[in-house]
C-alpha positions in Angstrom: 12.2 -7.0 32.4 15.8 -6.9 31.0 16.5 -5.5 27.6 17.5 -8.9 26.4 14.2 -10.4 27.4 12.2 -7.5 26.0 14.1 -7.8 22.7 13.3 -11.5 22.6 9.6 -10.9 23.3 9.5 -8.3 20.6 11.2 -10.5 18.0 8.8 -13.3 18.8 5.9 -10.9 18.5 7.1 -9.7 15.1 7.7 -13.2 13.8 4.2 -14.3 14.9 2.6 -11.2 13.3 4.5 -11.7 10.0 3.7 -15.4 9.9 0.0 -14.7 10.7 -0.3 -12.0 8.1 1.4 -14.1 5.4 -1.1 -16.9 5.9 -4.2 -14.7 6.4 -7.3 -15.4 4.4 -10.2 -12.9 4.1 -11.7 -13.9 7.5 -8.4 -13.6 9.4 -7.5 -10.4 7.6 -10.7 -8.8 9.0 -9.7 -10.0 12.4 -6.2 -8.6 12.0 -7.7 -5.2 11.0 -9.4 -5.1 14.4 -6.0 -5.6 16.2 -5.6 -2.6 18.6 -3.0 -0.1 17.3 -0.8 -0.2 20.4 -0.5 -4.0 20.1 0.5 -3.7 16.4 2.9 -1.0 17.3 4.7 -3.2 19.9 6.3 -5.0 16.9 8.0 -1.7 15.9 9.4 -1.1 19.4 12.5 -3.3 19.0 14.0 -1.0 16.5 12.0 2.3 16.8 11.6 2.4 20.5 8.8 1.8 22.9 6.8 4.8 21.8 8.3 5.3 18.4 10.9 7.7 19.7 13.6 6.2 17.5 16.7 4.6 18.9 20.2 3.7 17.7 19.8 5.7 14.5 16.4 4.3 13.5 13.8 6.9 12.3 11.4 8.5 14.8 7.9 7.2 14.2 6.1 9.3 16.9 4.4 12.2 15.2 5.3 10.9 11.7 2.9 12.2 9.0 0.2 9.5 8.4 0.3 9.7 4.6 4.1 9.8 4.5 4.3 6.7 6.7 1.9 4.8 4.4 3.9 5.9 1.3 7.3 4.9 2.9 5.8 1.6 4.0 4.7 0.9 0.4 8.2 1.8 -0.9 9.7 -0.8 1.5 7.1 -3.4 0.5 7.8 -2.8 -3.2 11.6 -2.8 -2.8 11.8 0.9 -3.8 14.0 1.8 -0.8 17.6 0.7 -0.3 17.9 -2.7 1.3 19.9 -1.3 4.2 17.3 -2.5 6.7 15.0 -5.4 7.4 12.0 -3.2 6.7 11.5 -4.5 3.2 10.8 -8.0 4.6 8.8 -6.7 7.5 6.6 -4.4 5.4 5.4 -7.3 3.3 3.9 -9.0 6.4 1.3 -6.4 7.1 -2.0 -5.8 5.4 -3.0 -2.4 4.0 -5.4 -2.0 6.9 -2.7 -2.8 9.5 -0.4 -0.3 7.9 -3.2 2.3 8.0 -3.8 1.5 11.6 -0.1 1.9 12.4 0.1 5.2 10.4 -2.9 6.6 12.3 -1.4 5.5 15.6 2.1 6.9 15.2 0.8 10.2 13.7 -1.1 10.7 17.0 1.8 9.9 19.3 3.5 13.0 20.6 7.2 13.5 20.0 
């Protein structure tokens, strides 16, 4: 798959996940909490690399401390980080459970 097609697929996946999360009710939030971590993490690949290795100056997520990732995510969500990236908008599209799932996942990925 070409980089252009992969990027398009990732952008579509992120848009779908953000829209789904924004419209989620209690029932769908529980279903989203069961989304496998690698599937959730694919939305991060467009900027942070396929395995969270970082690319083009984006932070490395692989091996990132779990609690630090949850904290930084909350800072993006609450506009406490500089608006230099799209992360403030992306962060609001995920439930706390999804963030915890991503934090656990990336903490376990080897650098």
